[in-house]
N, C-alpha and C positions, 0 to 999 in steps of 0.2 A: 504493500500500500504506500510505500515511501515516495514513489515517483510522482504522485499527484498532490503531495502535501503543500506545494507552493502554488497550486492552481494554474500552472502553466500547461500548455499542450505538451504532448509526448511525441518524441521521435523514436520509433522502434527500429533497431537494426537487427535483422533476423537472418540467421543462417538457414537455408532451405535444404531439408533432407529429402530422402526418397521414400518416406513412409507412405505416401500416396500409392506408390507402385509396389512397395515391398512391406506390407504391414507386419508388425512384430507378432510374437507369440501371445502377447497379452491382450490382443484384440478379442472382443466378445464375439465368438463364432456363432452364438445363438441369436444374435441381433439380425433381424430380417433387413433392416435398413442398411446395415454394414455390408451384408451379403450382396445386396442389390448394387451398392456402390462399387464393391470389388468386382462384380461380374462385368460391369461396363469397362472398368479400368483394364481388366485382364484381356479384353477383346482387342485392345490396341497394343498389347505387349510387344516390345522390341521395335516399335515403329513410332519414334517420338520426334522425328525431324519436322513434322508438320503440325506440332502441338498447337501453336497459336491459331493456325487456320482451322484446325479441328474444333477448338474451343468456341469458335465463332459460329459453328454449325450445330444447331440443336439436335440434328439426327446422327452426328458422328458419335463414336463411343465415348470420347472425352467430353463432348458436349452434353451427352446424356448423363455422364458421371457428374458434371458440374451442376446440372439441373437437380439431381438427387441431393447433392451436398447442400445446395441452397435451400432445399425444402427441409433439410434436417436442422441446420443452423445451430444457434446457441442452446436450444432446448436439448438437443442430443448430447452436446458436450456436458451440460449441467447434470442431466440424469445419469450419464455414465460415471462421471467423476464423483458424484455423491455415493455411488456404489463401489468406488475404487476399481472400476474397470475402464479399459481404454475405449474412448469414443471412436466414431467412424472417420473423423477428420484427420488430415495431415497434421503432424505435431505442431507446426508453426501456426496453423489456423486455430487449433485447440488452445494454444497459448493466448492468442489475441482475444478469443471469445471469453476465456476465463479471466483475462486481465480486466475487461470491461464489466464483467459480472462482479468481480471483486471491487472495482472502483465505483460501480453503480452510476455510470455515466456513459454517454455516447462519445464517439471519437471526434468531437468537434475540433477542427484545426490540427488533429494529430497526423503524423506522417509515418510511412512504413518504407523501409529500404530492405528489399529482399536480395540476399546474396546467395547465388547458386554456383554449383560446381561446373567444371569445364570438361566433362567426361565425353568419351568418343560416342557413346550411345545417346548422348544428349538427354539423359534422364533428368539431370539437375535443371536444365533449361525448361524442360516440359513441366516439372513440378512447380518451378517459379512462375511459369506462365499460367498454370492452373490457379495458383494462389492469388496472382494479381487479378485474374478474371473473376475469382470468387469475391475478393475484397471490393471490387467495383460495384458489386450487386448486393452483397450480403448486408444483413441488419445486425448491428452491434448495440445492444441495449437501447434500441429505438432510434439509432442514428447510423450514418454511413460514412465511409471514407470518400473524399472527393478524388477523382481520377488523377488530378495533378499532384496529389499528396502520396501517390503510390509509385515507387521507383524500383526497377530491377537492375542488378549489376551481376555480371558474370566474373567470378574469380578465376582469371586465366591461370592455368597450371595446376588447378585443384582437380585432381582425378582420383576418386576413391579406389580405382582399380590398381593404381600404382602403390608400390610398397613404401616409398618415401614421400614426405610432403615437400614439394619443391620450393626453392627460394622465391621463385616468381609468385607462387600462390600466397606465401606469407606476406610478401611485399604488397601485392594488390589488396589483400585483406586489410593490412595495416593502413594503407592509403585510404581505403573506403571508410574505415572507422575514423581516421584522423580528419578527413574532409567533412564527414557528417558532424563531427564535433565542432569543427571550425565554422561550419555554416549554421549550426542550430543551437549551440550551447547557451547563447544569450537569450534565446526566445523559447526554447523547449527543454523539458527534462529528457534525457537521453537514456534509453534502455537497450543494452546489448543482450539479446536472447540467443543462447547457443544450444537450444533443445534439438533443433534439426541440423542437418548438414554434417560435414566431415568432422568427427570428434578430435582429429589431430590438431584442429585449430583452437581447442579449448585452452591450453596453456598460454597461447599467444593472446587470446582474448582476455584472459585473466591479467596478463601483464599490461595490456593496453588500458584496462579498467583501472589499474593502479596508477598509470601515468596520467590519464585523463580523469582526474578524481571525481568530477560530477557524474560520470557514466555509471549507471547501475548495471550489474551483471546478474542475469536471471537464467533459471533452468526449470523446465517442466518435465518431471518424470512421467513415464508412460501412463501410469494409473493414478497419479497424484491428484488430490482434489484442490490443491493450492499451488500457486507459483512460488518457487524457492528463490529468494533474493540472496545471492551468494555474498559472503562477507569479503571485504577488501583483503588483499594480501597483507600479512603482518610485517611487511617490509616497506621501506620508503626509498625512492630514488633520491640520490644525494643532490638536491636542487642547488645547494651552495656550491658544490663542485662544478656542476654544469654552468652556473652563472659566472664562475671564475673564467670560463673559456668560451662563453656564448658567442662573442663576436668572431672569434677564430673559427668556430664551427660554421658561421655564416660565410666567412671569407673562403673557406674550403669549398663550400657549395658554389660560390660565385666564380672561382678560378677555373678557367677553361684549359690551361696548360697542365698536362698530366704530371710532369716532373715537379712543377711548382706546387701542385696540389699535394703530391706525396711529401714534399718538404714540409709543408704546413701540417700535414697529417702527423708527421713524426714529432711535431712539437706537442701534440696532445698527450696527456697521460694515458696509460694502457687501458684503463677502464672506460674511457671515452673513445679511444681509437677503434674499438671493436664495433662501433656504430657505423663505420665506413668500410667500403670494399677495399681489401688490401691490394687487389690487382690494379685498380686505377684510381683509388682515392675518392670515389664518388660516395655520397651518403647512402647507407643501406636503409631498409624500410623503417627500422627503429630510430635511426638517426633523423630521418625526415619527420617521423611522428613527434619525437622529442623536441626537435627544432620548432615545429609548429606550436607545440604545447607551450613552450616557454617564450616564444615570440609573442603569443597572445597575452602572456602574463606580464611581460616587461612593462607595458604602459601603465599598469594598474597596481604593481607591487611597490610598496613603500621602500623596501630595502632590496635592491637588485644585486647586491654585492656578495660575492663569495668570500672565502676566508683569506684571500689575498696571498696565496702560497704558490703561485705559478712558478716563481723563480727558484723555489726550493729544489725543483727537479734538477737544476744545474749544479747544486752544491753537493758534490760527491764526497768531500771530506766530512766525516761524521762530526768532528768538533766544530767546524765552521757552520755546518748545517744546524747543529744544536743551538748555537748562538742566535742564528736567524729565526729558528722556530720559537725560541723563548721570547725574542723581541717582537715578533709578529703578533703573538697573542696579546701583547701590550699595545702595540701600535694601532691595532684595530680600533682602540678606544681613544687614541691620542692623535689621530690624523686630523689636524686642526686647520687644514687649508681653507675651510669654508667659513672662517671667522670674519670675512667680509661678505655677508650673506647675499648681497645683491648681485654679486658676480656670478658668472657661469660656474658650474660645479668644480670645486678644487679639493674635494674630500675623498671618500672611499672609492667612488666610481672612477675618479681620475687616476688614483693609485692603481686600480685594477687594470684600466685600459693601457696605461703606460707599461705596466708589467707585461701585458699581452704583446705589445709592440716590441719590447725588448726581447721577449722570448722568440718572436718570429725572426728576429735578426740573429740572435745568439745561438739558438738551438741547432739550426742546420750547419752553422760554422763549426760549432763544437763537435757535432757528429762527424764532421770531416776531419777535424784536427782538434783533439781535446786540450791541446796545450796553447791554443790561441788566446784564451783568457784564464788567468789564475783564479784560485778560489777566493783570495782576498779581494780581487777586483770585482768578482761577482757579488760578494757580500756587500761591498761598498755600493754597488749599483742597486741592489735589493733595498738596502737601507735608505738610499736617496729617494726611491719611489715613494716611500712613506713620509719622509721628513723634509723634502725640498720646499714645501709650501707652508711649513708651520710658522714662518715669519709673519704671516697675516694675523696671527694672534698676539704678536709682541706689542708691548706698551710704549717702548722707546728704543731708539737706535743708540747703542753704546759701543763706540769704536774700540774701547780698551779691551774688549773680550773677543775680538776677532782673532783668528788663528795666526800663529807665528810667521808663516811664509809671507805674510802681507804686512809685517810690522813697519816696514819702511814707508808704507802708504799712510798708516794710521798714527804714527808716533806723535805728530803735531796735534792730533785730534783727541788723544787720550784724555779721559776725564770729562769730555763734552757729551751731554745727553740731548738728543733731539726727540721730544715726545711725538709718538705716532698715533696714539689712541685718539680717536675723534677726527683723524685726518686720513680717510681711505686712500687718497692719492699717495701719501707717504707710505702707508702700509703696502700698497700695491707696487709702487716704483722701487722700493728698497726691500721687498720681501726676501730676496735672495741673501742680502746682507743680514737681515734680521734672523733668517733661518740659521745661517752659519753661526751667528752670535749666540743664539739660544742653545745650539748643540755644543759649542765650544766653552761657554761660560760654566765654570765649576758650580756656580750657584743654581743653575737650571739644568745641567746635563743629566742628572738622575731622573728628571721629569720625562726626558725623551729617550734615554738609553738605559733600559733596565739591566740589572746584573752588570753594573758599571765596571766590575772587575774584568769582564770580557772585552770591554771597549777601551783598549789601550790608547795612549796618546797618538800612536801611529795610525790606528784605525779611525780615530776621530778626525785626524787631519785629512785623511783621504776622503772621508765622507763630507766634511765641510768644504773641501775643494770642489766636489761635484755640485753641492748645493749652491755655493757661491757663484760658480761659473755657468750654471744652467740658464741664467737669464740671457735673453737674446742680445742685449747690447754689450755684454762683458767680453773683453778681448781674450779669445782662446789662444790664438797663435801669436808668434813674436811680432809680426808686422801688422797685426790687426789694430784698427783705430781704438783709442782709449775709451773707457766708459765715462761719459761726461754728464750724465743725468744729474749728478750731485754737485756740479761745479758751483752752483749758486749757494750750496751749503758749505762750500769751502774745500771740496775734495773732488778728485778725478782718479780713475784707476787705469793706469797704462801698463801695469805689470801683468804679463800673460799668465795663464794658468800653469802651475808647475807641471813640467812634462812627466816626471815620475816622482814617486815617494816610496821609501822603504816601509813595508808593513810585514812584520813577522817573517823577515827573511825573503820576502817576495817584493819585486819592484812593481808597484801599482802605477799604471799609466793613467794618472789623474786627468791629463789633458784629453786623451782619447775617450775616457769614460764620460767626461763632461760633455764632449761633442756628441757622443751617441745618445746620452741622456737628453741633451737639449733638443735633438731632432725628434725623439719619441715624445717628449713633452709637447713640442709644437704640433706634432701630427694629431694630437688628441683634440682635433677640431671637428666635431661630429655631433649629430643630433642628440645622442644620449647624454651629452654634457649640458644640453640646454633645456632639460626637463621635458616630460611628456606634456601633451596638449593641455590636459586638465590642470596639471601643476603649473604650467606656464601662465594659464589664465589667472590662477590664484596669485601667483607671484607678481604679475603685472598690476593687478588690483591693489595688492599690498604696497608695491613700490609707488604707485601713483598716490596712494593715501599718505605714505611717508613723505614724499616730496612735497605734497600739498601742505602737510603740517609744518615742514621746514620753511616753506615760502611764507606761511602765516606768521611764523616767528620772525622772519627776516624783515618784513615790511615796517613794523614800528621800530625795530632795532636799528635799521639802516640809517635813520636820521642822526643817530648818535655816533656813527663811525667817525673816528678821528681822521682817517686816511681818505682823501678825495677819491683815489682810485677804487677803494673798497666801496665808497658810496655810489660811485658811477656804476660799478659792476652790479651792485645790489639793485639799483634802479633798473638796469637792463633785465635782470632776472624777473623783476615784478612786471615789467611791460610784456615780457614773453611768457607769462604764466600759462596761458591757455595752450600755447604751442608746446611748452615743456610737458604739461600733463597729458596732452594728446600723444606725444612721442612715447611717454611711459606706457600708455595704453596700447598703442599700435605703431611701431617705428616705421612700418612700410607705408602707412598712410600719411606720415608726417616727416618725409625725408628731408624737407627743406631746412629743418632746424638742426640737423645733425652737424653741419659745418659750424653753426653758431655754438653748439655745445662743445665742439672740439676747440674752438678759439677761446671759449671761456676757460677750458681746462688749462690752456697755456697761460692765460692771464692770471688765473688763481695760483699757478705754480710760480709765476714771476713775482707775485706778492708774497707767497707763503715761504719760499725757500730763503730769501734774504731775511725775512722777519725771524725765522727760526735761528738763523746763524747769528743775527745781531742780538738776539734776546735769549741765547742759550743759558745764560747764568741768571736770568730774572724770573725763574719759575714761580716764585712766591710774590711777585710784584702785582698788586691789584690791577694796575693799568695794563700790564702785560696780559694778565688773565682775561680781561675784557676784550682786548684785541684778538687774543687767541680764540676766544669763543666765537667772535665774529667771523674770523677766517675759517673756523671749523664749519660754521653754517654754510658759507660760500662753497667750501670744498665738498661737503656732503651733498649739496643740491646738484652741482654739476656732475659729480661722480655717479650718484644714483640715477640721475636722468639719462646718462649715456649708456647705461647697462643694457636696456632692451635692444639696442643695436647689436651688441655682442651676442645676445641670445639668437637674434635673427641670423647673424653671420654663421654661427655654429650649426644652425638647422639646415644649411644647404648641403651637408654631407651626411649620408646615412651611416657610413662606417669606413674605417681605414684599415688596411692591412699591408704587410710587406712580404715579398717573395724574393727568392734568390734567382738570378739569371746566370748564364754561363760566364765564368771569369774571362777577363780580357787582360792579357799580359801579366797574369798573376794577381790581378786586382779583383777582389770579390765584388760582384755587382748586385746591389740590393734595390729592387724595384718597389716603389711606393704605389699603392692602388687606392683610389678614393672612389667609393661607390655613391652614386647620387641618382635621384629620380630625374626623368626627362624634364619635368617642369622646373627643376632647380639648376638647369645647365649653366646659365649665366652666373649664378651665385657660386656654383662649384668651380668654374674656371677661375673666378676671382680668388677663391680660397686656395686652390692648388697652385695656380700659375702666377697670381698676383696681377694687379693693375697699377697700383700706386705704391712705390717703394717706401713712402713716408706714412702709409696707412697704419695707424696704431694697432689695427687688428692683425696685420701681418698676413703672410701666406706661407704655404709649405716651402716654396722655392726660396723665399726670403730667409726662412729658418736655416736652410742649407748653406746659403751664400754669406750669411752674416758673420762678421768677426772671425773669419778664418776657420769656420767649422768644416767646410769641404776640404780645405788644405790639410787639416789635422787628420781627417779620415784617409786622404790619399797617402799621407806619410805612413799610415798603418795598413796599406793595401786594401782599403775599403772605398767603395764609391756608392753613393745613394742617388738613384735615378728618379728625378721628378720632372716630368714633361707632359706633353699631350697624351702620351700613351698611359699615363697614370690615371686618366679619367675613365671611369667605368660606369656607363649609363645603364640603368635597369628600368623596367616599366614601373610606373607609379602604382600606389596601393589600390 
């Protein structure tokens, strides 16, 4: 009775057996109606190729059998089942009659999918044709099925005469169930009835009912007076493990090159690899079903993230692996990249996707040559995925705690604190410095590096090097331009990332790791980072309300601003109020104000940075505090108002993955693929290839060419390919 508790219509998926043609021993041989039905069926024995034609003729043997069955109907089923004897009907029709007798309702809006075998005698097709003809005319508790709600499918490869159940048959069966779930689970209760048909499908049906949790699994025994609702398997598919690798699974499905597909397949852990065909890397039937199941879940699940352990597969040294395992259990709760909440996602999901991209690069390279990357290098990369954005949560920028290799840059700035709390632009612009400081500072290190005894100074230095130099503008190579964003605060960084650092007897190539990490960090420009549709609507409304409240605070406050530039900027904010709020609600409909917001950003920085530098030692001065509060308002408004544009930017790409191409001159070639819908072509080209080098949103190609990144990779026999061939268009949803 459970299927009807929510009052939705039902979609029955029924395996069709041959009980019409081959009644079992439990049939009541004394029943004259049964005998009459059997006599008509036996007259056409062995000749089922014309079943559909025969059923349309009331004088044919099958047509006469159908007439008798229709005259018997649910009364025959009810009377026999009450006596615990088998009725005259095929088992699947008995199930349907009993279902509506139990539910005490007609099949209004209900659907039936009949799945039949593909045997040479065409018995399965004949039985399914009989069932469909019956359903079109029969009465079920005072109602009927409409013809459009009855569907037949043949399970190719399913032949009861064969000893083994073919892979094709399992695949088609799985696909039928998965598609029925996809098409109807939001509007119908779904019941998979396995009373009829080939019994070899039962374990697979049980497994599918476990994956597609809303599906009820039912069985009707030959003489049972009630339908049996089978309990769910007492096992669970590891959804967290699947989510850890979900985009890579999608990437494998999208990749047409067999060798690249196999490379990506090798990246998956063994328990997921079995979902794909080993011969060519294409998804098997369970892989397709699971992919569909979790693709539907992704937009509505609050926590899409797995345990974040993808890179553990690369740590073959047990001691190093143990350090990472212990830390990851802690980092799951300390990934604080989302502490500037209006930005696109910088937390657990970002960690997971960057790990996926790193795995797609590192795994095939290490499979070919396990010495290409050392264990300490891989540990540093793994830690950086979790900790590179924690600077968003910092309260102030303290140069005195940045790591030793950069002392010559900070010596003159030691002791100076620049407050960042309340200034999202500062938190964002300097989050790489703030992350490195939090990790390196002895006062905060234990907060982010559990079991601190395992995190030696050498390990910490390698980790902070990656975090510090992952930022796009930082100079990776020797000839790269300096980092000048902080010039107005009194510093610039021209020192390139250290090429190597000794860690536990291993030379860790910090510069190479920072380059690899920076690329993968930049490649995480995709829709999953920009929230699902429902979440985005909520975020935009909240953001609009927050900006509106800040503008309300600004209007009376602006008159008291001591600085004329601040008063002028505040006045412009007020005059553009409707445009700002409109952009928060829908950036695509208010494109004109985007350039204005970008100019305000630069003007706020021009005011803010010198102010911070000149007043670094006046933290307790009331006048300073008042001016600081005013600047904070100006910064928060422009920063929050600009964020919807970044959400729109990220939603142009459905997913990103990396494959390996044939080496050229000993240089490993790594191809970036960006998957997008046809309707997003223009946006995708902008994200991948770039249009404006000064665009603050950047592009994949700019991530590669900036600050010596490509040069560092070439020095290490690596090349990342980002060009028009990286664009992968797929049909829209």
